[in-house]
N, CA, C and O atoms as a Tinker XYZ file with bonds, in Angstrom:
   296  protein
     1  N     89.759000  197.827000  114.153000    73     2
     2  CA    90.571000  197.322000  113.073000    64     1     3
     3  C     92.027000  197.589000  113.444000    63     2     4     5
     4  O     92.404000  198.711000  113.784000    81     3
     5  N     92.822000  196.549000  113.373000    73     3     6
     6  CA    94.255000  196.642000  113.630000    64     5     7
     7  C     94.969000  196.268000  112.340000    63     6     8     9
     8  O     94.505000  195.399000  111.601000    81     7
     9  N     96.075000  196.906000  112.070000    73     7    10
    10  CA    96.757000  196.603000  110.823000    64     9    11
    11  C     98.258000  196.563000  110.964000    63    10    12    13
    12  O     98.840000  197.188000  111.851000    81    11
    13  N     98.859000  195.831000  110.087000    73    11    14
    14  CA   100.306000  195.745000  109.925000    64    13    15
    15  C    100.530000  195.589000  108.422000    63    14    16    17
    16  O     99.570000  195.370000  107.684000    81    15
    17  N    101.760000  195.695000  107.956000    73    15    18
    18  CA   101.983000  195.623000  106.511000    64    17    19
    19  C    101.418000  194.364000  105.838000    63    18    20    21
    20  O    101.008000  194.421000  104.678000    81    19
    21  N    101.391000  193.240000  106.545000    73    19    22
    22  CA   100.954000  191.993000  105.914000    64    21    23
    23  C     99.711000  191.388000  106.546000    63    22    24    25
    24  O     99.441000  190.205000  106.338000    81    23
    25  N     98.938000  192.166000  107.318000    73    23    26
    26  CA    97.715000  191.603000  107.882000    64    25    27
    27  C     96.770000  192.698000  108.343000    63    26    28    29
    28  O     97.175000  193.826000  108.626000    81    27
    29  N     95.506000  192.331000  108.407000    73    27    30
    30  CA    94.463000  193.152000  109.020000    64    29    31
    31  C     93.750000  192.283000  110.040000    63    30    32    33
    32  O     93.562000  191.087000  109.820000    81    31
    33  N     93.354000  192.880000  111.154000    73    31    34
    34  CA    92.590000  192.153000  112.161000    64    33    35
    35  C     91.416000  193.016000  112.599000    63    34    36    37
    36  O     91.583000  194.174000  112.982000    81    35
    37  N     90.238000  192.436000  112.536000    73    35    38
    38  CA    89.040000  193.082000  113.059000    64    37    39
    39  C     88.774000  192.471000  114.429000    63    38    40    41
    40  O     88.814000  191.251000  114.589000    81    39
    41  N     88.505000  193.317000  115.411000    73    39    42
    42  CA    88.214000  192.835000  116.757000    64    41    43
    43  C     86.923000  193.481000  117.238000    63    42    44    45
    44  O     86.798000  194.706000  117.251000    81    43
    45  N     85.964000  192.651000  117.633000    73    43    46
    46  CA    84.708000  193.116000  118.196000    64    45    47
    47  C     84.671000  192.625000  119.633000    63    46    48    49
    48  O     84.941000  191.452000  119.891000    81    47
    49  N     84.344000  193.498000  120.566000    73    47    50
    50  CA    84.416000  193.131000  121.982000    64    49    51
    51  C     83.172000  193.585000  122.732000    63    50    52    53
    52  O     82.517000  194.558000  122.357000    81    51
    53  N     82.864000  192.862000  123.794000    73    51    54
    54  CA    81.781000  193.228000  124.702000    64    53    55
    55  C     82.306000  193.097000  126.119000    63    54    56    57
    56  O     82.871000  192.068000  126.489000    81    55
    57  N     82.117000  194.142000  126.908000    73    55    58
    58  CA    82.523000  194.153000  128.306000    64    57    59
    59  C     81.280000  194.011000  129.175000    63    58    60    61
    60  O     80.282000  194.696000  128.955000    81    59
    61  N     81.341000  193.125000  130.156000    73    59    62
    62  CA    80.237000  192.904000  131.081000    64    61    63
    63  C     80.771000  192.794000  132.499000    63    62    64    65
    64  O     81.925000  192.419000  132.710000    81    63
    65  N     79.936000  193.119000  133.463000    73    63    66
    66  CA    80.277000  192.872000  134.861000    64    65    67
    67  C     79.596000  191.589000  135.301000    63    66    68    69
    68  O     78.415000  191.376000  135.025000    81    67
    69  N     80.341000  190.742000  135.982000    73    67    70
    70  CA    79.811000  189.479000  136.485000    64    69    71
    71  C     80.369000  189.257000  137.876000    63    70    72    73
    72  O     81.577000  189.109000  138.056000    81    71
    73  N     79.484000  189.234000  138.858000    73    71    74
    74  CA    79.875000  189.013000  140.250000    64    73    75
    75  C     81.003000  189.949000  140.664000    63    74    76    77
    76  O     81.968000  189.530000  141.302000    81    75
    77  N     80.873000  191.213000  140.298000    73    75    78
    78  CA    81.832000  192.228000  140.708000    64    77    79
    79  C     83.128000  192.259000  139.918000    63    78    80    81
    80  O     84.036000  193.018000  140.259000    81    79
    81  N     83.232000  191.467000  138.892000    73    79    82
    82  CA    84.453000  191.460000  138.081000    64    81    83
    83  C     84.093000  191.770000  136.631000    63    82    84    85
    84  O     82.991000  191.472000  136.170000    81    83
    85  N     85.030000  192.363000  135.939000    73    83    86
    86  CA    84.836000  192.647000  134.524000    64    85    87
    87  C     85.167000  191.431000  133.677000    63    86    88    89
    88  O     86.145000  190.727000  133.928000    81    87
    89  N     84.340000  191.198000  132.676000    73    87    90
    90  CA    84.558000  190.104000  131.733000    64    89    91
    91  C     84.532000  190.718000  130.332000    63    90    92    93
    92  O     83.632000  191.492000  130.005000    81    91
    93  N     85.505000  190.375000  129.522000    73    91    94
    94  CA    85.552000  190.873000  128.156000    64    93    95
    95  C     85.531000  189.670000  127.217000    63    94    96    97
    96  O     86.346000  188.756000  127.338000    81    95
    97  N     84.589000  189.689000  126.283000    73    95    98
    98  CA    84.515000  188.663000  125.248000    64    97    99
    99  C     84.944000  189.335000  123.948000    63    98   100   101
   100  O     84.384000  190.360000  123.560000    81    99
   101  N     85.928000  188.764000  123.283000    73    99   102
   102  CA    86.445000  189.329000  122.039000    64   101   103
   103  C     86.293000  188.304000  120.924000    63   102   104   105
   104  O     86.654000  187.137000  121.071000    81   103
   105  N     85.754000  188.769000  119.819000    73   103   106
   106  CA    85.706000  187.967000  118.600000    64   105   107
   107  C     86.608000  188.685000  117.610000    63   106   108   109
   108  O     86.403000  189.865000  117.322000    81   107
   109  N     87.599000  187.985000  117.091000    73   107   110
   110  CA    88.504000  188.629000  116.141000    64   109   111
   111  C     88.685000  187.759000  114.912000    63   110   112   113
   112  O     88.485000  186.544000  114.940000    81   111
   113  N     89.069000  188.421000  113.839000    73   111   114
   114  CA    89.301000  187.723000  112.569000    64   113   115
   115  C     90.499000  188.379000  111.907000    63   114   116   117
   116  O     90.574000  189.604000  111.817000    81   115
   117  N     91.428000  187.567000  111.448000    73   115   118
   118  CA    92.624000  188.075000  110.766000    64   117   119
   119  C     92.625000  187.646000  109.310000    63   118   120   121
   120  O     92.185000  186.554000  108.950000    81   119
   121  N     93.136000  188.546000  108.494000    73   119   122
   122  CA    93.372000  188.260000  107.084000    64   121   123
   123  C     94.829000  188.615000  106.818000    63   122   124   125
   124  O     95.278000  189.717000  107.132000    81   123
   125  N     95.562000  187.670000  106.236000    73   123   126
   126  CA    96.979000  187.868000  105.962000    64   125   127
   127  C     97.209000  188.198000  104.500000    63   126   128   129
   128  O     96.458000  187.765000  103.626000    81   127
   129  N     98.251000  188.964000  104.245000    73   127   130
   130  CA    98.641000  189.304000  102.887000    64   129   131
   131  C     98.590000  190.800000  102.660000    63   130   132   133
   132  O     97.873000  191.521000  103.354000    81   131
   133  N     99.353000  191.262000  101.689000    73   131   134
   134  CA    99.423000  192.698000  101.416000    64   133   135
   135  C     98.092000  193.243000  100.887000    63   134   136   137
   136  O     97.798000  194.424000  101.074000    81   135
   137  N     97.301000  192.420000  100.242000    73   135   138
   138  CA    96.011000  192.857000   99.687000    64   137   139
   139  C     94.863000  192.322000  100.542000    63   138   140   141
   140  O     93.905000  191.757000  100.014000    81   139
   141  N     94.958000  192.498000  101.852000    73   139   142
   142  CA    93.967000  191.941000  102.766000    64   141   143
   143  C     92.673000  192.753000  102.813000    63   142   144   145
   144  O     91.649000  192.240000  103.265000    81   143
   145  N     92.694000  193.994000  102.360000    73   143   146
   146  CA    91.546000  194.878000  102.479000    64   145   147
   147  C     90.243000  194.333000  101.916000    63   146   148   149
   148  O     89.248000  194.286000  102.639000    81   147
   149  N     90.211000  193.917000  100.647000    73   147   150
   150  CA    88.954000  193.411000  100.086000    64   149   151
   151  C     88.435000  192.160000  100.800000    63   150   152   153
   152  O     87.231000  192.026000  101.019000    81   151
   153  N     89.329000  191.254000  101.160000    73   151   154
   154  CA    88.903000  190.038000  101.859000    64   153   155
   155  C     88.348000  190.381000  103.247000    63   154   156   157
   156  O     87.357000  189.792000  103.679000    81   155
   157  N     88.978000  191.325000  103.942000    73   155   158
   158  CA    88.475000  191.743000  105.250000    64   157   159
   159  C     87.129000  192.434000  105.098000    63   158   160   161
   160  O     86.225000  192.219000  105.905000    81   159
   161  N     86.990000  193.252000  104.082000    73   159   162
   162  CA    85.705000  193.921000  103.833000    64   161   163
   163  C     84.596000  192.898000  103.630000    63   162   164   165
   164  O     83.499000  193.054000  104.165000    81   163
   165  N     84.878000  191.859000  102.863000    73   163   166
   166  CA    83.887000  190.798000  102.645000    64   165   167
   167  C     83.523000  190.109000  103.953000    63   166   168   169
   168  O     82.349000  189.853000  104.218000    81   167
   169  N     84.533000  189.807000  104.775000    73   167   170
   170  CA    84.262000  189.142000  106.049000    64   169   171
   171  C     83.414000  190.039000  106.950000    63   170   172   173
   172  O     82.442000  189.581000  107.550000    81   171
   173  N     83.781000  191.309000  107.043000    73   171   174
   174  CA    83.021000  192.231000  107.888000    64   173   175
   175  C     81.585000  192.394000  107.393000    63   174   176   177
   176  O     80.654000  192.438000  108.197000    81   175
   177  N     81.402000  192.484000  106.094000    73   175   178
   178  CA    80.059000  192.625000  105.526000    64   177   179
   179  C     79.189000  191.416000  105.887000    63   178   180   181
   180  O     78.014000  191.577000  106.215000    81   179
   181  N     79.750000  190.227000  105.830000    73   179   182
   182  CA    78.987000  189.017000  106.105000    64   181   183
   183  C     78.885000  188.646000  107.573000    63   182   184   185
   184  O     77.904000  188.030000  107.991000    81   183
   185  N     79.897000  189.018000  108.368000    73   183   186
   186  CA    79.953000  188.569000  109.757000    64   185   187
   187  C     79.872000  189.676000  110.796000    63   186   188   189
   188  O     79.470000  189.429000  111.933000    81   187
   189  N     80.247000  190.890000  110.421000    73   187   190
   190  CA    80.259000  191.984000  111.383000    64   189   191
   191  C     78.908000  192.230000  112.049000    63   190   192   193
   192  O     78.832000  192.202000  113.277000    81   191
   193  N     77.833000  192.472000  111.283000    73   191   194
   194  CA    76.538000  192.740000  111.914000    64   193   195
   195  C     76.017000  191.596000  112.787000    63   194   196   197
   196  O     75.558000  191.863000  113.897000    81   195
   197  N     76.066000  190.330000  112.340000    73   195   198
   198  CA    75.565000  189.269000  113.219000    64   197   199
   199  C     76.377000  189.129000  114.512000    63   198   200   201
   200  O     75.809000  188.884000  115.576000    81   199
   201  N     77.697000  189.283000  114.422000    73   199   202
   202  CA    78.526000  189.183000  115.626000    64   201   203
   203  C     78.219000  190.351000  116.555000    63   202   204   205
   204  O     78.065000  190.161000  117.761000    81   203
   205  N     78.129000  191.559000  116.000000    73   203   206
   206  CA    77.813000  192.728000  116.825000    64   205   207
   207  C     76.468000  192.559000  117.522000    63   206   208   209
   208  O     76.351000  192.831000  118.717000    81   207
   209  N     75.461000  192.115000  116.791000    73   207   210
   210  CA    74.136000  191.921000  117.393000    64   209   211
   211  C     74.169000  190.850000  118.484000    63   210   212   213
   212  O     73.538000  191.006000  119.530000    81   211
   213  N     74.901000  189.770000  118.239000    73   211   214
   214  CA    74.999000  188.707000  119.246000    64   213   215
   215  C     75.672000  189.226000  120.511000    63   214   216   217
   216  O     75.199000  188.968000  121.618000    81   215
   217  N     76.767000  189.952000  120.351000    73   215   218
   218  CA    77.475000  190.477000  121.523000    64   217   219
   219  C     76.617000  191.477000  122.284000    63   218   220   221
   220  O     76.571000  191.435000  123.514000    81   219
   221  N     75.945000  192.363000  121.587000    73   219   222
   222  CA    75.169000  193.409000  122.244000    64   221   223
   223  C     73.865000  192.884000  122.837000    63   222   224   225
   224  O     73.264000  193.559000  123.673000    81   223
   225  N     73.417000  191.718000  122.434000    73   223   226
   226  CA    72.173000  191.144000  122.960000    64   225   227
   227  C     72.343000  190.600000  124.374000    63   226   228   229
   228  O     71.357000  190.389000  125.080000    81   227
   229  N     73.581000  190.373000  124.791000    73   227   230
   230  CA    73.801000  189.809000  126.121000    64   229   231
   231  C     73.541000  190.860000  127.189000    63   230   232   233
   232  O     74.163000  191.922000  127.177000    81   231
   233  N     72.628000  190.575000  128.111000    73   231   234
   234  CA    72.367000  191.459000  129.244000    64   233   235
   235  C     73.159000  190.994000  130.462000    63   234   236   237
   236  O     73.317000  191.748000  131.422000    81   235
   237  N     73.649000  189.776000  130.431000    73   235   238
   238  CA    74.424000  189.193000  131.522000    64   237   239
   239  C     75.493000  188.305000  130.893000    63   238   240   241
   240  O     75.561000  188.166000  129.671000    81   239
   241  N     76.316000  187.713000  131.733000    73   239   242
   242  CA    77.365000  186.830000  131.234000    64   241   243
   243  C     76.733000  185.771000  130.335000    63   242   244   245
   244  O     75.789000  185.101000  130.752000    81   243
   245  N     77.232000  185.608000  129.117000    73   243   246
   246  CA    76.617000  184.661000  128.189000    64   245   247
   247  C     76.852000  183.215000  128.595000    63   246   248   249
   248  O     77.829000  182.873000  129.261000    81   247
   249  N     75.930000  182.398000  128.171000    73   247   250
   250  CA    76.089000  180.962000  128.401000    64   249   251
   251  C     77.137000  180.408000  127.440000    63   250   252   253
   252  O     77.494000  181.056000  126.456000    81   251
   253  N     77.615000  179.228000  127.730000    73   251   254
   254  CA    78.554000  178.567000  126.823000    64   253   255
   255  C     77.879000  178.356000  125.468000    63   254   256   257
   256  O     78.535000  178.472000  124.433000    81   255
   257  N     76.587000  178.050000  125.458000    73   255   258
   258  CA    75.867000  177.861000  124.197000    64   257   259
   259  C     75.882000  179.142000  123.367000    63   258   260   261
   260  O     76.055000  179.080000  122.150000    81   259
   261  N     75.702000  180.306000  124.005000    73   259   262
   262  CA    75.760000  181.580000  123.284000    64   261   263
   263  C     77.145000  181.815000  122.692000    63   262   264   265
   264  O     77.274000  182.274000  121.558000    81   263
   265  N     78.159000  181.503000  123.452000    73   263   266
   266  CA    79.525000  181.661000  122.947000    64   265   267
   267  C     79.787000  180.720000  121.781000    63   266   268   269
   268  O     80.451000  181.098000  120.816000    81   267
   269  N     79.277000  179.514000  121.860000    73   267   270
   270  CA    79.501000  178.538000  120.794000    64   269   271
   271  C     78.793000  178.919000  119.505000    63   270   272   273
   272  O     79.174000  178.439000  118.438000    81   271
   273  N     77.770000  179.771000  119.572000    73   271   274
   274  CA    77.058000  180.204000  118.365000    64   273   275
   275  C     77.813000  181.290000  117.588000    63   274   276   277
   276  O     77.471000  181.574000  116.440000    81   275
   277  N     78.832000  181.898000  118.200000    73   275   278
   278  CA    79.625000  182.895000  117.486000    64   277   279
   279  C     80.475000  182.204000  116.428000    63   278   280   281
   280  O     80.893000  181.061000  116.613000    81   279
   281  N     80.736000  182.900000  115.308000    73   279   282
   282  CA    81.547000  182.263000  114.268000    64   281   283
   283  C     82.966000  181.992000  114.758000    63   282   284   285
   284  O     83.554000  182.803000  115.474000    81   283
   285  N     83.502000  180.848000  114.366000    73   283   286
   286  CA    84.848000  180.496000  114.762000    64   285   287
   287  C     85.821000  180.548000  113.596000    63   286   288   289
   288  O     87.035000  180.542000  113.800000    81   287
   289  N     85.308000  180.596000  112.399000    73   287   290
   290  CA    86.168000  180.743000  111.211000    64   289   291
   291  C     85.285000  181.217000  110.059000    63   290   292   293
   292  O     84.058000  181.143000  110.120000    81   291
   293  N     85.929000  181.695000  109.031000    73   291   294
   294  CA    85.167000  182.180000  107.873000    64   293   295
   295  C     85.364000  181.271000  106.705000    63   294   296
   296  O     84.803000  181.511000  105.635000    81   295
């Protein structure tokens, strides 16, 4: 969780090795406004566990189809 006075950002990441190089996949979500806490809590409650499970299920570099199944907006 990253924060500033007018926004909160949740970032979930998975690091993998692929052909000797590190690959990092990051899924992030931002909420703007001074009262971003409740809205971010709602997003994390609904999206945090499925995104975490999807990221952690990868044993190797994910396919484009796997990446496309991650949420792109709330």
